[in-house]
C-alpha positions, 0 to 999 in steps of 0.5 A: 500500499502506498503512502498518500502524497503530501499535497504541493505548497501553493504556487506563490509561496513556492515562487517567494521561497525560491526568490528567498533561496530556502531549498530545503525548506521548500522541499520539505514545506508539503510534508511539514504543512499537511503533518502540521493540519493533520496534528493541529500545530501550533504556528509557531511549532510550523515555523520552526521545524520549517526553518530547522529544516532549511538549517539543517539543509544548509548545514550538510550541504557546507560540509559536503563543500568542505569535503570537497574543497579538502580534496581528501586522498581517500574518504576514510573516517573514524567509522572505518578505524579500528583503534584496538589495532593501532599502536597508538595509545587509546587514551591518546586517540581518545583525546585526538578524536576530541579535536580540542586541540585544534581548538587551542591551535595545537599541532600534531605530528604522527609518524611511523612506517609506510602502511601503519595507519598515519594518513588514515588516522589523520584523514579521520580526524579531518573528516571529524573536523568537518563534522564539527563545521571546522575548515580543513585543507589537505596537502602532500608535501609534493602538492604543496610544493606545487601550490606555493610554486605556482603562486610565486609565479604570478605574484600571490604566494601572501594571498594563497598561503592567507587563504590555505591558513583560513582553515581551521586545520591544515595537513601535510601528509607523507613527508619523507616519502619522497626526497625535499628540495629546498622549494618544498622546505620553503613551502613547508615553512611559510605555511608553518609560519603564517599558522603560527598560534592561529592554526593547527597543522597536522603532518604524517611521516615515515620519518621520526621527527629527530631525523626531520631536520631538513625540511622542518623550520626552526620556528617550530621550537617554540610551537608545541606538537603533539606526538604519537607514533603508528609502529611500538619500534620507536619510542613514542610519547604516552599518554598523560594519567589524565589522557591527555597527549603529552607533547613532544619536546620541540628539540626532539623534532628541530635541531 
């Protein structure tokens, strides 16, 4: 037995909603108005439900747009992440998933050999950040270098870096997978320097931080980095008793 279809809204109301650019309210209006008539809703309740539909639809559209703009490599989220199989301590994972460190403009470094879930975990955190209405920029070191080098050609480096730093979380993935030259180091430095104490930067690398002296800006010595390794073969920082990740000593990252 088919469900009866709600009658369409009047043409004049449809034109008004289109002119006011309320597409989600307009889509939900027939069903909401039919239910309101059947259940004798208060007019204020009808208005509340319709406006809530518009807000929900706009929020979902904004998240879709931000995911597309971030250009995530695989679309992996926390739903497919298996925390029990990772060597990152559970309290550290739980503290990172809260995303409170982004609100404090702290940084994250996830280091470990290839295939140990570094990119998966950071991408899952980035997706979670978008779900909390934050902006995310995703780069590999190579794509970041290309972006900054292209901006240097047309003299828009400052504008490009400012656009990147409008995001709440900036991810640079796979540092160390390919040899990094002077241009890569400069591009990396420009973004981290501009994000200093304003935005969070997350990096993944197959090189332990103590060996990342070439592409690491010296200004990072004054930054606080939350460090975790995706393999138990390296000496990794442990979570504190309260479950908050312990910052990686800056001198262990830059020299």
